[in-house]
C-alpha positions, 0 to 999 in steps of 0.5 A: 432141794436147796444148794445148802442142803445139796452141799451139806449132803455132799460134804457129809457123804465124803466126810465119813472117809469110808472107801467102801461107801463109795461102792456102786453096790454091785455084788461080788460076782458082778464085780469079778466079771468086770475084771480084765482077763490080763489082771485075772490071769496075773492074780492067778499065776502070781506066787507072791506079792510084796507090800510096802507096809509101815514096818517095811516091805512084806512078802506075802505068798499067794493065794491068801486063803486064811487071812485075819484082820484086826483093822476095822477099816478093812471089814466093809471092803473085804466083805464086799469083795467076798474075802473070807477071814479066819479071825477078827475082833468081832465087837469092833465090826459094824452092824453093816458087816455080817460076813464075819459073825460066824462061830467058825471065825475066831474072836480076837476080842477087844483091843484093850485086852485082846486074845492073841492066842485065839488069833494064832490058833486060827492058823492065819496065812496073813494078819492085817493089823492097824488102828487100835491093834497096832500096839500089839504088832511086835507081840503078834510077830513073836507069837506067829513069826512065820505069818506075814503081818502088814500094818497099813495104818495111815502114817503120820504126816501123810495125806489121809486120803492118800493113805486110805487109797494106799490101803485099798490098793494094797488089799486089791493086790493081795486078794486079786481084786485090782479092778475092784480096788481101782473102782473104789478109789475112782469113786472116792476121788470123784466124791471128793471133787463133788464135795469141793465143788458143792462147798461155798468156801465161806460157810464155817464148820465145826466137828464134834465127837459125842459119847455118854453125854460128853461133847468133844471138839475135834480140831481141824487136821486132828484125829482120824475121822472129822479132823482130816476132812477140813484139810481134804475139802478146804473147810473153814473152821468155826473155831480154832483152839491153840494146843488142841489134842490129837485124840480122835475124841477131841477136847471137852467143849460146852454147848455155850462155846459151840453156840458162841462159835456159831458154825453154819454146819456141825459134823457129829460123830455119835459114838453111842449110836453104835452101841445102843 
């Protein structure tokens, strides 16, 4: 395999920014068996944990047995850890996650018109908000004032990789999966270093978001998927547009403009692939 192909594979792997993808693929039972006795005992004996969420500290009673999650960044990790959920937005769950398709799990619906009553009726003892559902946090708190709600959405101005690590680490504390969380974080950091070493530092890169025949140019540092990868890996942009949008779908761009920019690599997020 050529160095170019190897470099592209390494950078594409990290560009997805999914901590769950860094897993070694071991089963939950084997992951649990690797936990140290001290951490297992601490997780068993602890009566609560305080999480520094986006809206401030949140005290969570342990163990959590009826969690609901609205943050689609969490599903891969929680499935991997064998964490049951009582309510989820089922249409936002990727096809790689099958643990939360059951009829016994309440469907909160899409973020455009969520069924918050179904969420409350599921009687969760913890609600994990974030991403598309963040704008409903205040309403959820009104409907379920006694249920702790945490929002660990990456905060503006904070390094994106550190924010992802923060979320996984906090989830590990909540569900007694500290060792598993540390393993994911270690693998994630190692993959970042591999990608940095593989990149030659000079090849130009462009990121685009495609859907319904439309192509969106994703500017370096913008959005929630490709944009942060430029800063994280020190990639050289093939094109820089002043005043580019912060939207994750990017700005409209023509095929001719892409050709004129002549990137060595193009990162593509194909939104249609998830629904066709």
